[in-house]
Each structure stands twice: as C-alpha cells, then as structure tokens.
All heavy atoms as a GROMACS GRO file, in nm:
protein
  595
    1MET      N    1   0.084  -0.115  -0.002
    1MET     CA    2  -0.001  -0.005   0.001
    1MET      C    3   0.085   0.122   0.000
    1MET      O    4   0.208   0.116   0.006
    1MET     CB    5  -0.087  -0.003   0.122
    1MET     CG    6  -0.213   0.063   0.098
    1MET     SD    7  -0.372   0.038   0.144
    1MET     CE    8  -0.446  -0.068   0.040
    2ALA      N    9   0.026   0.236   0.001
    2ALA     CA   10   0.101   0.362  -0.009
    2ALA      C   11   0.166   0.397   0.129
    2ALA      O   12   0.198   0.310   0.204
    2ALA     CB   13   0.008   0.478  -0.055
    3THR      N   14   0.179   0.525   0.154
    3THR     CA   15   0.254   0.570   0.275
    3THR      C   16   0.183   0.529   0.399
    3THR      O   17   0.250   0.493   0.500
    3THR     CB   18   0.263   0.722   0.273
    3THR    OG1   19   0.135   0.780   0.263
    3THR    CG2   20   0.352   0.764   0.158
    4ASN      N   21   0.051   0.528   0.407
    4ASN     CA   22  -0.022   0.492   0.532
    4ASN      C   23  -0.092   0.362   0.511
    4ASN      O   24  -0.195   0.360   0.444
    4ASN     CB   25  -0.116   0.610   0.571
    4ASN     CG   26  -0.178   0.582   0.710
    4ASN    OD1   27  -0.164   0.469   0.764
    4ASN    ND2   28  -0.254   0.679   0.753
    5SER      N   29  -0.044   0.250   0.568
    5SER     CA   30  -0.101   0.124   0.542
    5SER      C   31  -0.238   0.106   0.606
    5SER      O   32  -0.312   0.013   0.571
    5SER     CB   33  -0.003   0.014   0.591
    5SER     OG   34   0.014   0.027   0.732
    6THR      N   35  -0.277   0.192   0.699
    6THR     CA   36  -0.408   0.176   0.760
    6THR      C   37  -0.510   0.253   0.682
    6THR      O   38  -0.630   0.243   0.711
    6THR     CB   39  -0.409   0.229   0.908
    6THR    OG1   40  -0.369   0.372   0.908
    6THR    CG2   41  -0.308   0.149   0.992
    7GLN      N   42  -0.475   0.333   0.584
    7GLN     CA   43  -0.570   0.406   0.504
    7GLN      C   44  -0.620   0.317   0.392
    7GLN      O   45  -0.538   0.264   0.317
    7GLN     CB   46  -0.500   0.539   0.456
    7GLN     CG   47  -0.599   0.629   0.390
    7GLN     CD   48  -0.535   0.762   0.351
    7GLN    OE1   49  -0.417   0.754   0.309
    7GLN    NE2   50  -0.602   0.870   0.357
    8TYR      N   51  -0.746   0.310   0.376
    8TYR     CA   52  -0.806   0.226   0.271
    8TYR      C   53  -0.788   0.295   0.136
    8TYR      O   54  -0.772   0.414   0.130
    8TYR     CB   55  -0.952   0.200   0.294
    8TYR     CG   56  -0.981   0.107   0.417
    8TYR    CD1   57  -1.027   0.165   0.534
    8TYR    CD2   58  -0.953  -0.026   0.407
    8TYR    CE1   59  -1.048   0.081   0.644
    8TYR    CE2   60  -0.980  -0.106   0.511
    8TYR     CZ   61  -1.025  -0.052   0.632
    8TYR     OH   62  -1.044  -0.138   0.739
    9ARG      N   63  -0.792   0.213   0.029
    9ARG     CA   64  -0.776   0.270  -0.103
    9ARG      C   65  -0.880   0.376  -0.136
    9ARG      O   66  -0.850   0.478  -0.197
    9ARG     CB   67  -0.784   0.155  -0.203
    9ARG     CG   68  -0.768   0.196  -0.347
    9ARG     CD   69  -0.771   0.072  -0.435
    9ARG     NE   70  -0.785   0.115  -0.576
    9ARG     CZ   71  -0.832   0.040  -0.662
    9ARG    NH1   72  -0.883  -0.078  -0.640
    9ARG    NH2   73  -0.842   0.086  -0.787
   10SER      N   74  -1.006   0.354  -0.098
   10SER     CA   75  -1.105   0.449  -0.128
   10SER      C   76  -1.081   0.584  -0.060
   10SER      O   77  -1.107   0.688  -0.113
   10SER     CB   78  -1.249   0.399  -0.083
   10SER     OG   79  -1.250   0.367   0.052
   11GLU      N   80  -1.028   0.581   0.064
   11GLU     CA   81  -0.996   0.700   0.134
   11GLU      C   82  -0.883   0.777   0.062
   11GLU      O   83  -0.876   0.892   0.055
   11GLU     CB   84  -0.953   0.666   0.281
   11GLU     CG   85  -1.069   0.620   0.365
   11GLU     CD   86  -1.024   0.566   0.505
   11GLU    OE1   87  -0.908   0.533   0.516
   11GLU    OE2   88  -1.111   0.566   0.590
   12GLN      N   89  -0.782   0.701   0.013
   12GLN     CA   90  -0.672   0.762  -0.061
   12GLN      C   91  -0.722   0.831  -0.187
   12GLN      O   92  -0.682   0.939  -0.222
   12GLN     CB   93  -0.566   0.655  -0.097
   12GLN     CG   94  -0.496   0.599   0.026
   12GLN     CD   95  -0.406   0.488  -0.017
   12GLN    OE1   96  -0.423   0.419  -0.115
   12GLN    NE2   97  -0.306   0.457   0.072
   13LEU      N   98  -0.814   0.764  -0.254
   13LEU     CA   99  -0.873   0.819  -0.375
   13LEU      C  100  -0.956   0.944  -0.350
   13LEU      O  101  -0.950   1.037  -0.420
   13LEU     CB  102  -0.957   0.716  -0.449
   13LEU     CG  103  -0.876   0.594  -0.508
   13LEU    CD1  104  -0.971   0.494  -0.564
   13LEU    CD2  105  -0.780   0.645  -0.621
   14GLU      N  106  -1.033   0.935  -0.239
   14GLU     CA  107  -1.113   1.052  -0.208
   14GLU      C  108  -1.023   1.166  -0.161
   14GLU      O  109  -1.051   1.286  -0.202
   14GLU     CB  110  -1.207   1.020  -0.089
   14GLU     CG  111  -1.305   1.137  -0.062
   14GLU     CD  112  -1.406   1.099   0.044
   14GLU    OE1  113  -1.456   0.993   0.051
   14GLU    OE2  114  -1.434   1.197   0.127
   15LYS      N  115  -0.912   1.140  -0.098
   15LYS     CA  116  -0.818   1.246  -0.065
   15LYS      C  117  -0.756   1.311  -0.190
   15LYS      O  118  -0.745   1.434  -0.193
   15LYS     CB  119  -0.707   1.190   0.026
   15LYS     CG  120  -0.608   1.293   0.068
   15LYS     CD  121  -0.501   1.228   0.158
   15LYS     CE  122  -0.394   1.331   0.193
   15LYS     NZ  123  -0.287   1.267   0.273
   16THR      N  124  -0.734   1.230  -0.288
   16THR     CA  125  -0.677   1.280  -0.416
   16THR      C  126  -0.780   1.368  -0.480
   16THR      O  127  -0.745   1.476  -0.536
   16THR     CB  128  -0.636   1.160  -0.504
   16THR    OG1  129  -0.535   1.090  -0.441
   16THR    CG2  130  -0.585   1.213  -0.636
   17LEU      N  131  -0.910   1.330  -0.482
   17LEU     CA  132  -1.012   1.409  -0.540
   17LEU      C  133  -1.026   1.540  -0.465
   17LEU      O  134  -1.047   1.644  -0.528
   17LEU     CB  135  -1.143   1.330  -0.543
   17LEU     CG  136  -1.142   1.216  -0.642
   17LEU    CD1  137  -1.280   1.142  -0.629
   17LEU    CD2  138  -1.121   1.258  -0.784
   18ARG      N  139  -1.020   1.536  -0.333
   18ARG     CA  140  -1.026   1.662  -0.254
   18ARG      C  141  -0.914   1.757  -0.288
   18ARG      O  142  -0.933   1.878  -0.307
   18ARG     CB  143  -1.021   1.636  -0.107
   18ARG     CG  144  -1.151   1.603  -0.039
   18ARG     CD  145  -1.140   1.613   0.112
   18ARG     NE  146  -1.023   1.542   0.164
   18ARG     CZ  147  -1.036   1.414   0.211
   18ARG    NH1  148  -1.149   1.346   0.204
   18ARG    NH2  149  -0.933   1.353   0.264
   19THR      N  150  -0.788   1.707  -0.306
   19THR     CA  151  -0.676   1.781  -0.353
   19THR      C  152  -0.701   1.847  -0.486
   19THR      O  153  -0.674   1.963  -0.511
   19THR     CB  154  -0.553   1.695  -0.351
   19THR    OG1  155  -0.537   1.638  -0.222
   19THR    CG2  156  -0.428   1.778  -0.390
   20LEU      N  157  -0.757   1.765  -0.575
   20LEU     CA  158  -0.790   1.816  -0.712
   20LEU      C  159  -0.895   1.932  -0.702
   20LEU      O  160  -0.877   2.038  -0.766
   20LEU     CB  161  -0.845   1.705  -0.803
   20LEU     CG  162  -0.901   1.747  -0.943
   20LEU    CD1  163  -0.785   1.788  -1.024
   20LEU    CD2  164  -0.973   1.626  -1.000
   21HIS      N  165  -0.996   1.916  -0.619
   21HIS     CA  166  -1.093   2.022  -0.604
   21HIS      C  167  -1.036   2.149  -0.545
   21HIS      O  168  -1.071   2.255  -0.579
   21HIS     CB  169  -1.210   1.971  -0.513
   21HIS     CG  170  -1.309   1.882  -0.591
   21HIS    ND1  171  -1.434   1.926  -0.625
   21HIS    CD2  172  -1.296   1.761  -0.651
   21HIS    CE1  173  -1.499   1.836  -0.694
   21HIS    NE2  174  -1.409   1.734  -0.706
   22ALA      N  175  -0.946   2.132  -0.457
   22ALA     CA  176  -0.875   2.248  -0.392
   22ALA      C  177  -0.788   2.324  -0.492
   22ALA      O  178  -0.783   2.440  -0.494
   22ALA     CB  179  -0.793   2.206  -0.273
   23ALA      N  180  -0.726   2.246  -0.584
   23ALA     CA  181  -0.641   2.306  -0.682
   23ALA      C  182  -0.710   2.371  -0.794
   23ALA      O  183  -0.668   2.476  -0.853
   23ALA     CB  184  -0.541   2.194  -0.736
   24VAL      N  185  -0.830   2.314  -0.833
   24VAL     CA  186  -0.911   2.367  -0.944
   24VAL      C  187  -1.041   2.406  -0.892
   24VAL      O  188  -1.133   2.321  -0.877
   24VAL     CB  189  -0.927   2.261  -1.056
   24VAL    CG1  190  -0.998   2.318  -1.175
   24VAL    CG2  191  -0.791   2.205  -1.099
   25GLY      N  192  -1.063   2.532  -0.861
   25GLY     CA  193  -1.180   2.577  -0.787
   25GLY      C  194  -1.313   2.562  -0.866
   25GLY      O  195  -1.418   2.562  -0.804
   26SER      N  196  -1.312   2.546  -0.994
   26SER     CA  197  -1.430   2.544  -1.073
   26SER      C  198  -1.494   2.400  -1.080
   26SER      O  199  -1.598   2.387  -1.137
   26SER     CB  200  -1.410   2.593  -1.213
   26SER     OG  201  -1.307   2.522  -1.281
   27ILE      N  202  -1.431   2.307  -1.032
   27ILE     CA  203  -1.485   2.168  -1.025
   27ILE      C  204  -1.601   2.157  -0.927
   27ILE      O  205  -1.577   2.190  -0.813
   27ILE     CB  206  -1.376   2.064  -0.999
   27ILE    CG1  207  -1.270   2.068  -1.107
   27ILE    CG2  208  -1.437   1.922  -0.994
   27ILE    CD1  209  -1.156   1.980  -1.077
   28LYS      N  210  -1.722   2.108  -0.972
   28LYS     CA  211  -1.828   2.092  -0.875
   28LYS      C  212  -1.820   1.953  -0.811
   28LYS      O  213  -1.858   1.939  -0.700
   28LYS     CB  214  -1.960   2.113  -0.952
   28LYS     CG  215  -1.992   2.255  -0.988
   28LYS     CD  216  -2.134   2.260  -1.037
   28LYS     CE  217  -2.174   2.407  -1.062
   28LYS     NZ  218  -2.310   2.415  -1.100
   29ALA      N  219  -1.793   1.851  -0.894
   29ALA     CA  220  -1.787   1.719  -0.844
   29ALA      C  221  -1.706   1.634  -0.934
   29ALA      O  222  -1.677   1.668  -1.050
   29ALA     CB  223  -1.934   1.654  -0.842
   30SER      N  224  -1.652   1.526  -0.885
   30SER     CA  225  -1.577   1.436  -0.963
   30SER      C  226  -1.593   1.290  -0.922
   30SER      O  227  -1.630   1.266  -0.806
   30SER     CB  228  -1.420   1.474  -0.956
   30SER     OG  229  -1.383   1.477  -0.825
   31VAL      N  230  -1.571   1.195  -1.011
   31VAL     CA  231  -1.586   1.058  -0.978
   31VAL      C  232  -1.471   0.979  -1.028
   31VAL      O  233  -1.408   1.016  -1.138
   31VAL     CB  234  -1.719   1.001  -1.029
   31VAL    CG1  235  -1.837   1.064  -0.963
   31VAL    CG2  236  -1.732   1.010  -1.177
   32ILE      N  237  -1.443   0.865  -0.973
   32ILE     CA  238  -1.356   0.768  -1.036
   32ILE      C  239  -1.437   0.641  -1.047
   32ILE      O  240  -1.506   0.595  -0.948
   32ILE     CB  241  -1.237   0.739  -0.940
   32ILE    CG1  242  -1.146   0.871  -0.925
   32ILE    CG2  243  -1.145   0.628  -0.997
   32ILE    CD1  244  -1.040   0.855  -0.823
   33VAL      N  245  -1.442   0.587  -1.165
   33VAL     CA  246  -1.524   0.467  -1.193
   33VAL      C  247  -1.435   0.362  -1.259
   33VAL      O  248  -1.330   0.393  -1.318
   33VAL     CB  249  -1.644   0.502  -1.293
   33VAL    CG1  250  -1.735   0.597  -1.232
   33VAL    CG2  251  -1.593   0.548  -1.427
   34ASN      N  252  -1.475   0.238  -1.241
   34ASN     CA  253  -1.396   0.131  -1.312
   34ASN      C  254  -1.455   0.114  -1.448
   34ASN      O  255  -1.555   0.177  -1.490
   34ASN     CB  256  -1.404   0.003  -1.226
   34ASN     CG  257  -1.543  -0.061  -1.207
   34ASN    OD1  258  -1.635  -0.027  -1.278
   34ASN    ND2  259  -1.549  -0.150  -1.113
   35LEU      N  260  -1.401   0.026  -1.527
   35LEU     CA  261  -1.446   0.005  -1.664
   35LEU      C  262  -1.587  -0.052  -1.678
   35LEU      O  263  -1.649  -0.041  -1.780
   35LEU     CB  264  -1.346  -0.090  -1.741
   35LEU     CG  265  -1.211  -0.029  -1.762
   35LEU    CD1  266  -1.115  -0.128  -1.825
   35LEU    CD2  267  -1.219   0.099  -1.851
   36ASP      N  268  -1.642  -0.114  -1.566
   36ASP     CA  269  -1.776  -0.164  -1.568
   36ASP      C  270  -1.879  -0.054  -1.528
   36ASP      O  271  -1.998  -0.081  -1.526
   36ASP     CB  272  -1.786  -0.283  -1.472
   36ASP     CG  273  -1.706  -0.400  -1.511
   36ASP    OD1  274  -1.689  -0.425  -1.633
   36ASP    OD2  275  -1.648  -0.464  -1.427
   37GLY      N  276  -1.825   0.062  -1.500
   37GLY     CA  277  -1.915   0.175  -1.462
   37GLY      C  278  -1.954   0.174  -1.312
   37GLY      O  279  -2.047   0.248  -1.272
   38LEU      N  280  -1.886   0.100  -1.234
   38LEU     CA  281  -1.911   0.103  -1.090
   38LEU      C  282  -1.833   0.210  -1.025
   38LEU      O  283  -1.718   0.232  -1.053
   38LEU     CB  284  -1.871  -0.034  -1.025
   38LEU     CG  285  -1.955  -0.154  -1.082
   38LEU    CD1  286  -1.899  -0.285  -1.022
   38LEU    CD2  287  -2.100  -0.140  -1.052
   39LEU      N  288  -1.902   0.283  -0.936
   39LEU     CA  289  -1.842   0.396  -0.864
   39LEU      C  290  -1.730   0.343  -0.772
   39LEU      O  291  -1.756   0.264  -0.683
   39LEU     CB  292  -1.948   0.468  -0.790
   39LEU     CG  293  -1.909   0.594  -0.722
   39LEU    CD1  294  -1.865   0.705  -0.826
   39LEU    CD2  295  -2.030   0.650  -0.642
   40VAL      N  296  -1.614   0.396  -0.783
   40VAL     CA  297  -1.495   0.366  -0.703
   40VAL      C  298  -1.482   0.464  -0.591
   40VAL      O  299  -1.470   0.439  -0.470
   40VAL     CB  300  -1.370   0.344  -0.776
   40VAL    CG1  301  -1.251   0.323  -0.682
   40VAL    CG2  302  -1.379   0.235  -0.880
   41SER      N  303  -1.489   0.590  -0.630
   41SER     CA  304  -1.475   0.706  -0.536
   41SER      C  305  -1.541   0.829  -0.590
   41SER      O  306  -1.552   0.843  -0.717
   41SER     CB  307  -1.330   0.735  -0.500
   41SER     OG  308  -1.314   0.831  -0.409
   42ALA      N  309  -1.590   0.914  -0.505
   42ALA     CA  310  -1.652   1.038  -0.550
   42ALA      C  311  -1.623   1.152  -0.450
   42ALA      O  312  -1.610   1.130  -0.337
   42ALA     CB  313  -1.809   1.013  -0.557
   43TYR      N  314  -1.623   1.271  -0.504
   43TYR     CA  315  -1.608   1.387  -0.417
   43TYR      C  316  -1.696   1.498  -0.476
   43TYR      O  317  -1.678   1.531  -0.601
   43TYR     CB  318  -1.464   1.432  -0.406
   43TYR     CG  319  -1.447   1.539  -0.303
   43TYR    CD1  320  -1.445   1.507  -0.168
   43TYR    CD2  321  -1.454   1.673  -0.340
   43TYR    CE1  322  -1.437   1.612  -0.072
   43TYR    CE2  323  -1.442   1.773  -0.244
   43TYR     CZ  324  -1.438   1.738  -0.115
   43TYR     OH  325  -1.432   1.832  -0.018
   44PRO      N  326  -1.782   1.564  -0.411
   44PRO     CA  327  -1.807   1.541  -0.270
   44PRO      C  328  -1.884   1.409  -0.250
   44PRO      O  329  -1.949   1.357  -0.345
   44PRO     CB  330  -1.901   1.652  -0.232
   44PRO     CG  331  -1.964   1.697  -0.353
   44PRO     CD  332  -1.869   1.668  -0.464
   45PRO      N  333  -1.871   1.347  -0.130
   45PRO     CA  334  -1.946   1.220  -0.107
   45PRO      C  335  -2.091   1.236  -0.128
   45PRO      O  336  -2.142   1.352  -0.115
   45PRO     CB  337  -1.911   1.187   0.038
   45PRO     CG  338  -1.783   1.267   0.062
   45PRO     CD  339  -1.792   1.386  -0.020
   46SER      N  340  -2.163   1.134  -0.150
   46SER     CA  341  -2.317   1.145  -0.172
   46SER      C  342  -2.388   1.216  -0.069
   46SER      O  343  -2.483   1.284  -0.100
   46SER     CB  344  -2.366   1.003  -0.188
   46SER     OG  345  -2.308   0.936  -0.294
   47ASP      N  346  -2.344   1.213   0.052
   47ASP     CA  347  -2.424   1.276   0.158
   47ASP      C  348  -2.395   1.428   0.164
   47ASP      O  349  -2.460   1.497   0.233
   47ASP     CB  350  -2.394   1.213   0.291
   47ASP     CG  351  -2.248   1.216   0.335
   47ASP    OD1  352  -2.164   1.242   0.244
   47ASP    OD2  353  -2.218   1.195   0.453
   48GLN      N  354  -2.301   1.471   0.083
   48GLN     CA  355  -2.267   1.615   0.081
   48GLN      C  356  -2.306   1.681  -0.050
   48GLN      O  357  -2.276   1.796  -0.072
   48GLN     CB  358  -2.116   1.638   0.107
   48GLN     CG  359  -2.074   1.597   0.240
   48GLN     CD  360  -1.923   1.615   0.262
   48GLN    OE1  361  -1.858   1.671   0.177
   48GLN    NE2  362  -1.873   1.554   0.368
   49MET      N  363  -2.376   1.608  -0.139
   49MET     CA  364  -2.416   1.662  -0.268
   49MET      C  365  -2.515   1.773  -0.258
   49MET      O  366  -2.607   1.758  -0.164
   49MET     CB  367  -2.463   1.553  -0.360
   49MET     CG  368  -2.356   1.464  -0.416
   49MET     SD  369  -2.409   1.364  -0.553
   49MET     CE  370  -2.560   1.291  -0.495
   50ASP      N  371  -2.511   1.873  -0.339
   50ASP     CA  372  -2.619   1.975  -0.333
   50ASP      C  373  -2.742   1.921  -0.414
   50ASP      O  374  -2.742   1.822  -0.478
   50ASP     CB  375  -2.562   2.108  -0.383
   50ASP     CG  376  -2.529   2.107  -0.534
   50ASP    OD1  377  -2.569   2.016  -0.610
   50ASP    OD2  378  -2.459   2.203  -0.575
   51GLU      N  379  -2.842   2.011  -0.405
   51GLU     CA  380  -2.980   1.973  -0.461
   51GLU      C  381  -2.970   1.946  -0.610
   51GLU      O  382  -3.029   1.859  -0.676
   51GLU     CB  383  -3.081   2.072  -0.426
   51GLU     CG  384  -3.221   2.037  -0.460
   51GLU     CD  385  -3.323   2.143  -0.411
   51GLU    OE1  386  -3.309   2.190  -0.297
   51GLU    OE2  387  -3.406   2.179  -0.495
   52GLU      N  388  -2.891   2.034  -0.677
   52GLU     CA  389  -2.877   2.025  -0.828
   52GLU      C  390  -2.819   1.890  -0.868
   52GLU      O  391  -2.871   1.828  -0.962
   52GLU     CB  392  -2.795   2.143  -0.878
   52GLU     CG  393  -2.775   2.140  -1.026
   52GLU     CD  394  -2.687   2.253  -1.076
   52GLU    OE1  395  -2.654   2.346  -1.000
   52GLU    OE2  396  -2.648   2.247  -1.192
   53MET      N  397  -2.715   1.850  -0.794
   53MET     CA  398  -2.654   1.723  -0.832
   53MET      C  399  -2.751   1.601  -0.800
   53MET      O  400  -2.754   1.507  -0.875
   53MET     CB  401  -2.522   1.701  -0.754
   53MET     CG  402  -2.410   1.780  -0.812
   53MET     SD  403  -2.252   1.741  -0.738
   53MET     CE  404  -2.254   1.831  -0.582
   54GLU      N  405  -2.829   1.614  -0.696
   54GLU     CA  406  -2.921   1.512  -0.659
   54GLU      C  407  -3.028   1.495  -0.771
   54GLU      O  408  -3.067   1.384  -0.809
   54GLU     CB  409  -2.992   1.538  -0.528
   54GLU     CG  410  -2.910   1.504  -0.407
   54GLU     CD  411  -2.892   1.350  -0.389
   54GLU    OE1  412  -2.972   1.275  -0.437
   54GLU    OE2  413  -2.795   1.319  -0.325
   55ARG      N  414  -3.076   1.604  -0.821
   55ARG     CA  415  -3.181   1.610  -0.927
   55ARG      C  416  -3.123   1.544  -1.054
   55ARG      O  417  -3.203   1.478  -1.131
   55ARG     CB  418  -3.233   1.745  -0.955
   55ARG     CG  419  -3.334   1.798  -0.857
   55ARG     CD  420  -3.408   1.922  -0.910
   55ARG     NE  421  -3.319   2.021  -0.970
   55ARG     CZ  422  -3.268   2.129  -0.906
   55ARG    NH1  423  -3.296   2.146  -0.773
   55ARG    NH2  424  -3.191   2.210  -0.963
   56SER      N  425  -3.000   1.559  -1.076
   56SER     CA  426  -2.945   1.509  -1.209
   56SER      C  427  -2.907   1.361  -1.196
   56SER      O  428  -2.861   1.300  -1.297
   56SER     CB  429  -2.821   1.584  -1.244
   56SER     OG  430  -2.714   1.564  -1.148
   57GLY      N  431  -2.937   1.296  -1.091
   57GLY     CA  432  -2.910   1.148  -1.074
   57GLY      C  433  -2.792   1.115  -0.981
   57GLY      O  434  -2.775   1.004  -0.950
   58GLY      N  435  -2.716   1.217  -0.946
   58GLY     CA  436  -2.610   1.190  -0.851
   58GLY      C  437  -2.488   1.119  -0.918
   58GLY      O  438  -2.477   1.105  -1.043
   59MET      N  439  -2.400   1.078  -0.826
   59MET     CA  440  -2.274   1.023  -0.872
   59MET      C  441  -2.289   0.888  -0.947
   59MET      O  442  -2.211   0.856  -1.040
   59MET     CB  443  -2.177   1.003  -0.751
   59MET     CG  444  -2.146   1.136  -0.684
   59MET     SD  445  -2.064   1.250  -0.794
   59MET     CE  446  -2.028   1.377  -0.683
   60ASP      N  447  -2.390   0.808  -0.907
   60ASP     CA  448  -2.409   0.677  -0.976
   60ASP      C  449  -2.443   0.705  -1.121
   60ASP      O  450  -2.401   0.627  -1.213
   60ASP     CB  451  -2.510   0.596  -0.906
   60ASP     CG  452  -2.471   0.546  -0.769
   60ASP    OD1  453  -2.346   0.520  -0.753
   60ASP    OD2  454  -2.555   0.533  -0.680
   61ALA      N  455  -2.523   0.806  -1.150
   61ALA     CA  456  -2.559   0.835  -1.287
   61ALA      C  457  -2.443   0.881  -1.365
   61ALA      O  458  -2.421   0.844  -1.486
   61ALA     CB  459  -2.670   0.942  -1.295
   62VAL      N  460  -2.352   0.957  -1.307
   62VAL     CA  461  -2.228   1.004  -1.372
   62VAL      C  462  -2.141   0.880  -1.399
   62VAL      O  463  -2.080   0.869  -1.506
   62VAL     CB  464  -2.155   1.104  -1.286
   62VAL    CG1  465  -2.015   1.134  -1.348
   62VAL    CG2  466  -2.235   1.230  -1.274
   63ALA      N  467  -2.132   0.790  -1.306
   63ALA     CA  468  -2.052   0.671  -1.320
   63ALA      C  469  -2.107   0.583  -1.436
   63ALA      O  470  -2.030   0.536  -1.525
   63ALA     CB  471  -2.048   0.582  -1.198
   64ALA      N  472  -2.236   0.570  -1.449
   64ALA     CA  473  -2.295   0.493  -1.558
   64ALA      C  474  -2.275   0.563  -1.693
   64ALA      O  475  -2.236   0.492  -1.793
   64ALA     CB  476  -2.447   0.476  -1.533
   65MET      N  477  -2.283   0.691  -1.695
   65MET     CA  478  -2.252   0.762  -1.823
   65MET      C  479  -2.107   0.749  -1.863
   65MET      O  480  -2.077   0.739  -1.985
   65MET     CB  481  -2.298   0.911  -1.807
   65MET     CG  482  -2.446   0.931  -1.803
   65MET     SD  483  -2.489   1.107  -1.801
   65MET     CE  484  -2.486   1.135  -1.629
   66SER      N  485  -2.023   0.758  -1.761
   66SER     CA  486  -1.877   0.736  -1.795
   66SER      C  487  -1.847   0.602  -1.853
   66SER      O  488  -1.772   0.595  -1.948
   66SER     CB  489  -1.792   0.760  -1.670
   66SER     OG  490  -1.816   0.885  -1.609
   67ALA      N  491  -1.905   0.499  -1.797
   67ALA     CA  492  -1.888   0.363  -1.846
   67ALA      C  493  -1.940   0.354  -1.990
   67ALA      O  494  -1.872   0.288  -2.079
   67ALA     CB  495  -1.955   0.266  -1.761
   68THR      N  496  -2.045   0.416  -2.017
   68THR     CA  497  -2.107   0.416  -2.154
   68THR      C  498  -2.007   0.479  -2.255
   68THR      O  499  -1.987   0.435  -2.362
   68THR     CB  500  -2.244   0.490  -2.157
   68THR    OG1  501  -2.329   0.425  -2.072
   68THR    CG2  502  -2.301   0.492  -2.299
   69LEU      N  503  -1.953   0.597  -2.211
   69LEU     CA  504  -1.861   0.670  -2.294
   69LEU      C  505  -1.730   0.582  -2.317
   69LEU      O  506  -1.670   0.584  -2.437
   69LEU     CB  507  -1.825   0.800  -2.234
   69LEU     CG  508  -1.933   0.909  -2.240
   69LEU    CD1  509  -1.889   1.033  -2.163
   69LEU    CD2  510  -1.964   0.943  -2.383
   70VAL      N  511  -1.683   0.519  -2.220
   70VAL     CA  512  -1.568   0.431  -2.238
   70VAL      C  513  -1.590   0.322  -2.331
   70VAL      O  514  -1.512   0.290  -2.418
   70VAL     CB  515  -1.514   0.376  -2.096
   70VAL    CG1  516  -1.412   0.267  -2.117
   70VAL    CG2  517  -1.460   0.491  -2.008
   71GLY      N  518  -1.709   0.261  -2.317
   71GLY     CA  519  -1.743   0.148  -2.406
   71GLY      C  520  -1.758   0.196  -2.555
   71GLY      O  521  -1.713   0.131  -2.645
   72LEU      N  522  -1.820   0.316  -2.571
   72LEU     CA  523  -1.833   0.370  -2.704
   72LEU      C  524  -1.690   0.405  -2.762
   72LEU      O  525  -1.664   0.373  -2.879
   72LEU     CB  526  -1.912   0.501  -2.694
   72LEU     CG  527  -1.936   0.572  -2.826
   72LEU    CD1  528  -2.006   0.482  -2.929
   72LEU    CD2  529  -2.019   0.697  -2.802
   73ALA      N  530  -1.604   0.459  -2.685
   73ALA     CA  531  -1.467   0.492  -2.723
   73ALA      C  532  -1.393   0.368  -2.775
   73ALA      O  533  -1.325   0.364  -2.869
   73ALA     CB  534  -1.390   0.565  -2.621
   74LYS      N  535  -1.410   0.256  -2.690
   74LYS     CA  536  -1.345   0.131  -2.731
   74LYS      C  537  -1.393   0.083  -2.866
   74LYS      O  538  -1.313   0.036  -2.950
   74LYS     CB  539  -1.374   0.027  -2.622
   74LYS     CG  540  -1.289   0.039  -2.499
   74LYS     CD  541  -1.324  -0.078  -2.404
   74LYS     CE  542  -1.238  -0.073  -2.282
   74LYS     NZ  543  -1.265  -0.187  -2.190
   75ARG      N  544  -1.523   0.090  -2.884
   75ARG     CA  545  -1.579   0.045  -3.014
   75ARG      C  546  -1.531   0.126  -3.132
   75ARG      O  547  -1.495   0.075  -3.240
   75ARG     CB  548  -1.730   0.045  -3.013
   75ARG     CG  549  -1.791  -0.071  -2.940
   75ARG     CD  550  -1.938  -0.083  -2.953
   75ARG     NE  551  -1.989   0.033  -2.878
   75ARG     CZ  552  -2.114   0.047  -2.854
   75ARG    NH1  553  -2.201  -0.036  -2.892
   75ARG    NH2  554  -2.152   0.160  -2.787
   76VAL      N  555  -1.521   0.261  -3.112
   76VAL     CA  556  -1.473   0.346  -3.214
   76VAL      C  557  -1.326   0.316  -3.247
   76VAL      O  558  -1.289   0.308  -3.364
   76VAL     CB  559  -1.488   0.495  -3.173
   76VAL    CG1  560  -1.410   0.590  -3.268
   76VAL    CG2  561  -1.634   0.534  -3.170
   77LEU      N  562  -1.248   0.299  -3.144
   77LEU     CA  563  -1.104   0.270  -3.167
   77LEU      C  564  -1.078   0.138  -3.236
   77LEU      O  565  -0.987   0.125  -3.312
   77LEU     CB  566  -1.026   0.270  -3.032
   77LEU     CG  567  -1.010   0.415  -2.969
   77LEU    CD1  568  -0.951   0.399  -2.831
   77LEU    CD2  569  -0.923   0.499  -3.057
   78THR      N  570  -1.164   0.039  -3.213
   78THR     CA  571  -1.140  -0.089  -3.285
   78THR      C  572  -1.180  -0.076  -3.429
   78THR      O  573  -1.131  -0.158  -3.513
   78THR     CB  574  -1.229  -0.201  -3.220
   78THR    OG1  575  -1.365  -0.164  -3.221
   78THR    CG2  576  -1.178  -0.228  -3.078
   79ARG      N  577  -1.263   0.025  -3.469
   79ARG     CA  578  -1.298   0.038  -3.611
   79ARG      C  579  -1.199   0.123  -3.691
   79ARG      O  580  -1.218   0.140  -3.806
   79ARG     CB  581  -1.437   0.097  -3.617
   79ARG     CG  582  -1.545   0.002  -3.564
   79ARG     CD  583  -1.684   0.055  -3.582
   79ARG     NE  584  -1.774  -0.037  -3.518
   79ARG     CZ  585  -1.907  -0.027  -3.526
   79ARG    NH1  586  -1.960   0.080  -3.582
   79ARG    NH2  587  -1.984  -0.115  -3.474
   80LEU      N  588  -1.111   0.192  -3.616
   80LEU     CA  589  -1.015   0.281  -3.689
   80LEU      C  590  -0.906   0.206  -3.743
   80LEU      O  591  -0.861   0.104  -3.703
   80LEU     CB  592  -0.964   0.387  -3.589
   80LEU     CG  593  -1.067   0.490  -3.538
   80LEU    CD1  594  -1.003   0.584  -3.444
   80LEU    CD2  595  -1.124   0.566  -3.662
   0.00000   0.00000   0.00000
C-alpha cells in the first residue's frame, strides 16, 4: 500500500479528489469509476451533494454515463 497502510484505497482516492478540487476551484464534483461503470470514489461524497446534483441523478448516474462513454470509445477505436 502507499504511505499509510491503515488508510483504505477508497480513502486515498477521495483524498486525491479533494486535492484536485482544492487546486481547481471550478470543479463541482468528480468521480472515479471502473471500466464496468461501478463507482470507486466520489467527491463530494453522496451525503454532501447539493440539490442540483441530486436532481441530475447523482454520482451513480455520472458513473454509468462514464462507463457508456468508455465502451463507445473502445468500439470506435477498434473500427479505426
């Protein structure tokens, strides 16, 4: 594991996303998803999302859309 062996991977990823948000002030939310579209980490966490993000489907919806885009990109690349 990384520097702190007691810190879980999801906590490390969330910390990285927090750092990204601090460095780039215009980011509202960010997610890390796996290739299957499953949510790995999100910032802000689901319990801290504002009403606008909740109405749009939340982080799970973003994860699903990301997986769709990755799948589409793979298909396009195989045809090139």
